[in-house]
PLY file of the C-alpha trace (Angstrom):
ply
format ascii 1.0
element vertex 72
property float x
property float y
property float z
element edge 71
property int vertex1
property int vertex2
end_header
20.41 -2.27 29.38
23.75 -1.33 31.45
25.81 -2.85 28.11
24.23 -0.89 25.64
24.84 2.27 27.61
28.22 1.40 28.21
28.52 0.91 23.91
26.91 4.44 23.50
29.03 6.14 25.93
32.42 4.96 23.85
32.77 6.84 20.80
34.99 3.88 18.94
32.35 1.06 19.53
29.58 3.18 18.75
31.05 3.75 15.02
31.13 -0.13 14.81
27.35 -0.51 14.51
27.25 -3.26 16.49
23.38 -4.55 16.35
21.61 -4.83 19.80
18.67 -7.04 20.25
16.54 -7.97 23.03
15.37 -11.69 22.96
13.70 -12.27 26.36
10.19 -13.25 28.06
9.66 -9.80 29.42
6.66 -8.60 27.93
6.73 -4.93 29.59
5.78 -1.90 27.87
7.89 -0.09 30.46
10.53 -2.50 29.55
9.78 -1.82 25.53
10.31 1.84 25.90
13.08 1.89 28.21
15.29 -0.12 25.70
13.72 1.81 22.54
15.05 4.67 24.23
18.56 3.21 23.96
18.31 2.95 20.07
18.32 -0.80 20.29
17.76 -2.35 16.69
14.80 -4.79 17.94
12.90 -6.34 21.02
11.87 -10.09 20.40
9.64 -12.25 22.85
10.89 -15.68 23.27
9.28 -18.31 21.99
7.78 -21.19 24.04
9.41 -23.98 22.39
13.17 -24.34 21.15
12.64 -25.04 17.40
10.63 -21.57 17.69
13.28 -19.68 19.48
15.73 -21.11 16.83
13.54 -19.70 14.02
13.51 -16.41 15.67
17.32 -16.48 16.32
17.96 -17.28 12.62
15.57 -14.61 11.15
17.33 -12.23 13.42
20.97 -13.29 12.15
19.85 -13.34 8.43
18.41 -10.00 8.76
21.77 -8.37 10.14
23.77 -10.06 7.55
22.15 -8.30 4.99
21.99 -5.53 6.48
24.58 -2.43 5.64
26.25 -0.20 8.03
28.36 3.09 7.65
31.68 0.78 8.72
31.46 -1.19 5.39
0 1
1 2
2 3
3 4
4 5
5 6
6 7
7 8
8 9
9 10
10 11
11 12
12 13
13 14
14 15
15 16
16 17
17 18
18 19
19 20
20 21
21 22
22 23
23 24
24 25
25 26
26 27
27 28
28 29
29 30
30 31
31 32
32 33
33 34
34 35
35 36
36 37
37 38
38 39
39 40
40 41
41 42
42 43
43 44
44 45
45 46
46 47
47 48
48 49
49 50
50 51
51 52
52 53
53 54
54 55
55 56
56 57
57 58
58 59
59 60
60 61
61 62
62 63
63 64
64 65
65 66
66 67
67 68
68 69
69 70
70 71
């Protein structure tokens, strides 16, 4: 979360539209609320098996490869 705060405080980095997602094992309402207050683009709970995690990451990457941002 500290890295996200640093990115948001730097105007040059903030305008780069860096996608910021959390992939974690922590399923805490308080933490989810906190990270969305930092305007993250996604909070994902890791699946228990490697193949499932790989599929999650693949889906996230595919989404961001298709998404448009103001710098394009």
